[in-house]
C-alpha positions in Angstrom: 86.0 105.3 67.9 86.0 109.2 68.4 89.3 110.9 67.1 90.8 113.7 69.0 93.5 116.2 67.1 95.8 118.1 69.4 98.4 120.6 68.2 101.1 120.6 71.3 101.7 124.1 73.1 105.2 125.1 72.9 104.9 125.6 77.2 105.0 121.8 77.4 108.2 121.3 75.5 110.1 118.3 77.6 107.0 117.0 78.8 106.9 113.3 78.1 103.9 111.9 76.2 101.4 110.5 78.8 101.9 114.4 80.8 101.1 116.1 77.7 97.8 114.0 77.6 96.6 114.4 81.1 97.0 117.8 79.9 95.2 118.0 76.7 92.5 115.0 77.5 92.0 116.5 81.5 88.7 114.0 82.2 90.5 111.0 81.6 93.1 109.1 84.0 96.6 109.0 83.4 96.7 105.2 83.5 93.8 105.3 81.0 95.8 107.5 78.5 99.0 105.8 79.4 97.0 102.7 77.7 95.6 104.4 75.0 99.4 104.9 74.0 100.7 101.2 74.6 97.6 100.3 72.4 98.7 102.0 69.4 95.8 104.5 69.8 98.1 107.9 69.6 100.2 109.0 66.8 102.0 111.6 67.3 103.3 113.6 64.2 101.8 110.2 62.0 103.9 108.2 63.8 103.6 105.8 67.2 105.6 106.8 70.3 106.0 105.7 73.4 104.8 107.0 77.0 108.2 108.5 77.9 109.1 109.7 75.0 109.0 113.6 75.3 107.7 116.4 73.2 109.2 119.6 71.8 106.3 121.3 70.9 104.3 122.4 67.6 103.6 118.1 67.1 100.3 117.3 65.8 98.3 114.6 67.9 95.9 112.2 66.9 94.2 110.3 69.5 91.8 107.3 68.8 89.4 107.4 71.8 87.9 104.0 72.3 84.6 104.3 73.8 84.3 103.4 77.8 81.9 100.9 78.5 81.5 98.6 80.7 81.7 95.1 80.3 78.6 93.9 77.3 77.0 91.4 79.4 75.7 94.0 82.2 72.7 94.7 81.2 70.8 97.5 82.7 67.9 96.5 85.4 64.8 98.6 87.3 65.4 98.5 90.9 64.4 100.4 93.8 68.0 102.9 93.8 68.3 104.5 97.5 69.3 107.7 95.9 70.5 110.6 98.8 72.0 113.3 96.1 72.2 113.4 93.0 73.3 116.3 90.2 74.3 116.1 86.7 77.7 115.2 87.8 77.7 112.4 90.5 75.6 110.1 92.4 75.6 109.4 96.2 73.4 105.9 96.5 72.7 104.8 100.7 73.8 100.8 99.8 71.0 98.4 101.4 72.4 95.3 103.2 72.7 92.0 100.6 73.1 94.2 97.1 76.0 93.3 95.3 78.0 95.8 93.5 79.5 95.0 90.7 78.5 91.6 88.5 80.3 88.3 89.1 80.6 84.9 88.7 76.7 83.9 90.5 76.2 87.4 90.2 74.9 88.6 87.0 72.3 90.6 87.9 70.6 92.3 90.4 73.4 94.4 91.2 74.2 98.0 92.0 75.7 98.3 88.3 72.7 97.0 86.8 70.8 99.0 88.5 72.9 102.6 87.7 73.0 101.5 84.4 68.6 101.6 84.1 68.2 104.4 86.3 71.1 106.9 84.6 72.1 105.3 81.1 74.8 108.0 80.2 77.0 105.1 83.1 77.8 103.0 80.1 79.8 105.4 78.5 81.7 105.8 82.4 84.2 103.0 83.7 82.3 100.6 86.3 79.1 102.6 85.5 80.8 105.0 87.9 81.1 103.0 90.8 84.2 104.7 92.3 84.6 102.5 95.4 82.9 99.2 96.6 81.0 98.0 99.9 81.1 94.5 100.5 77.5 92.6 99.9 76.4 92.9 103.6 77.6 96.1 104.2 75.0 98.6 104.0 75.9 102.5 104.0 77.0 105.2 101.6 78.9 104.9 98.0 79.5 108.0 95.8 78.9 107.4 91.7 81.1 109.7 88.9 78.0 110.5 86.1 80.8 111.6 83.9 84.3 110.4 82.9 85.6 113.3 84.3 83.9 113.2 87.6 84.9 109.4 87.6 89.0 110.7 86.6 88.4 113.5 89.7 86.7 111.1 92.4 89.3 108.5 91.7 91.8 111.1 91.9 90.6 112.5 95.3 90.0 108.5 96.8 93.4 107.7 96.4 95.2 110.8 97.8 93.0 110.2 100.8 90.6 112.9 100.3 87.3 111.3 100.4 86.4 111.1 104.1 84.8 107.5 104.9 83.3 107.0 108.5 81.7 103.5 109.3 80.2 102.3 112.5 80.3 98.9 113.8 79.6 96.5 116.2 82.7 94.2 117.2 83.2 91.2 119.9 85.1 92.1 122.8 85.3 94.8 125.8 87.4 97.8 123.8 88.9 99.8 126.6 89.3 102.9 124.1 90.2 104.3 120.7 93.1 103.6 118.7 94.8 102.6 115.0 95.6 99.6 113.5 98.4 100.2 111.0 98.9 96.8 109.1 99.4 95.9 105.5 96.7 94.1 104.1 97.4 91.8 101.2 96.0 88.9 99.6 95.6 85.5 102.2 98.1 83.3 101.1 96.3 80.5 101.3 92.5 81.5 100.6 92.3 83.9 97.6 88.7 84.6 98.8 89.9 86.8 101.9 92.7 89.2 102.6 94.9 89.0 105.4 97.4 91.3 107.1 101.0 90.8 106.0 104.4 92.2 105.7 104.5 92.2 101.8 101.2 94.2 102.0 99.7 97.5 101.1 100.1 100.1 103.6 96.7 100.3 105.3 95.5 102.1 108.2 92.5 102.2 110.3 91.5 104.7 113.5 88.6 103.9 115.6 86.9 105.2 118.7 84.4 103.9 120.9 81.2 104.9 120.6 79.2 103.0 123.6 81.3 99.9 125.3 78.7 96.7 126.8 79.6 93.7 128.7 81.3 91.7 125.8 81.0 93.5 123.0 81.6 97.4 121.4 79.5 99.5 119.1 82.8 101.6 117.4 83.1 104.8 115.2 85.6 104.0 112.5 87.6 106.0 109.9 89.2 104.7 107.1 92.8 106.7 106.2 93.2 104.1 103.0 90.7 102.3 101.7 91.9 98.2 100.9 89.5 95.2 100.6 87.8 94.3 103.5 90.0 96.3 105.5 87.9 97.1 108.4 87.0 93.2 109.0 90.8 92.0 108.6 92.1 95.1 110.9 89.6 94.6 113.5 90.3 90.7 113.4 94.0 91.5 113.6 93.4 94.0 116.8 91.3 90.8 118.8 87.9 92.7 117.9 86.4 91.0 114.8 82.7 92.3 114.0 79.9 90.7 115.1 78.3 88.3 112.2 81.7 88.1 110.5 82.2 84.6 109.8 84.7 85.0 107.0 87.4 86.7 109.5 85.6 86.3 113.0 85.8 82.7 112.6 83.2 80.6 114.6 80.4 82.5 116.6 81.9 83.4 119.8 79.0 83.8 122.2 80.1 84.9 126.0 79.0 83.4 128.3 76.5 84.9 131.0 74.4 85.8 128.3 70.4 86.1 128.9 68.8 83.5 126.5 67.1 87.0 124.5 70.2 87.9 123.7 72.1 84.5 122.6 69.3 84.3 119.9 70.0 88.2 118.7 73.3 87.2 118.2 72.7 83.7 116.6 70.5 85.3 114.4 72.5 88.4 113.1 73.7 86.7 110.2 76.1 89.5 108.1 78.6 91.2 109.6 77.8 94.2 111.4 79.2 97.4 109.6 77.6 100.4 108.4 79.2 103.2 106.4 77.6 106.1 107.9 79.3 109.1 106.8 80.5 110.4 103.3 82.2 113.8 102.8 83.9 115.3 99.5 84.8 118.0 97.5 82.5 118.1 94.1 84.6 116.7 91.7 83.5 119.5 89.5 82.6 123.2 91.5 85.2 122.0 94.3 81.9 122.5 96.8 82.6 120.8 100.5 79.6 118.1 100.8 78.9 115.5 103.5 76.0 112.9 103.6 75.2 110.7 106.7 73.2 107.3 106.8 71.3 105.9 109.9 71.9 103.1 110.9 69.9 100.3 109.3 67.4 98.5 111.4 69.2 95.3 112.1 72.0 96.9 113.7 69.5 99.1 115.7 68.0 96.3 117.3 71.7 94.5 118.1 72.9 97.8 120.2 69.1 97.7 121.8 69.2 94.1 122.5 73.0 94.7 124.4 71.8 97.5 125.9 68.7 95.8 127.4 70.9 93.4 128.6 73.3 95.5 130.4 70.3 97.5 132.1 68.9 93.9 133.6 72.5 92.7 134.6 72.9 95.7 136.7 69.6 95.6 137.8 
């Protein structure tokens, strides 16, 4: 473990221990510092303190910093990694469809985390290999990855404070008349632990959407997340009555509207993932504070889906 020694500044007199540590070690999150105090990694004047104990100034603090390594069985793996931006503090990745973000049961290799550890070995010292937020396996698009502990702490805080703006494009079943907001709490499904659901005791969640293009029985939407719950867009759009095309988990059995021609029916049947893409990412750089933004074009399968919907519209009106 790395050992760090501090003397508490007099101007912090009256502050809680965790507040003092947050001032002395700003590259680490408050929750991480609290965990170290509880684990006995922090001594004040040679004694263990509680998180809520308050300083008077000039105390001698010794912090034993454990190595912030990812799970030992996550091995670096050479893979094509679509990096759209990088500097010494962060990476922005344009994740393709089918790429799992974190290793898990049945997915211990071939994940984004494996690829990141090979591409930037220093990420072994950052929680979750620097991954700040995730996308589902079958959702494509932009993700930000922190390359240092300081960047990870600041980006995670910005995400929690809704200062990282993420916009998505999706195609849903049903003709959406106008844009709206879904404001409904999300929690774990009471019977299926793999799914999320709208439930009264869930966490506050809000999704804004607007119409980009309307078709006979489908709609192309732009979606903005105000919160970032697991499967939020998929759950909220289904709750609003407009499940995503290809989303078997939340949309149920594939519903192909009547009166569609054979070509469009086949296109819809062949679309075997949720039609969802993280199209735009905006944030303030965690170190410089500079406003930054990136855009990702729609992947080929969603472009082809939209082309088929437009073709049907054109032929149907002849």
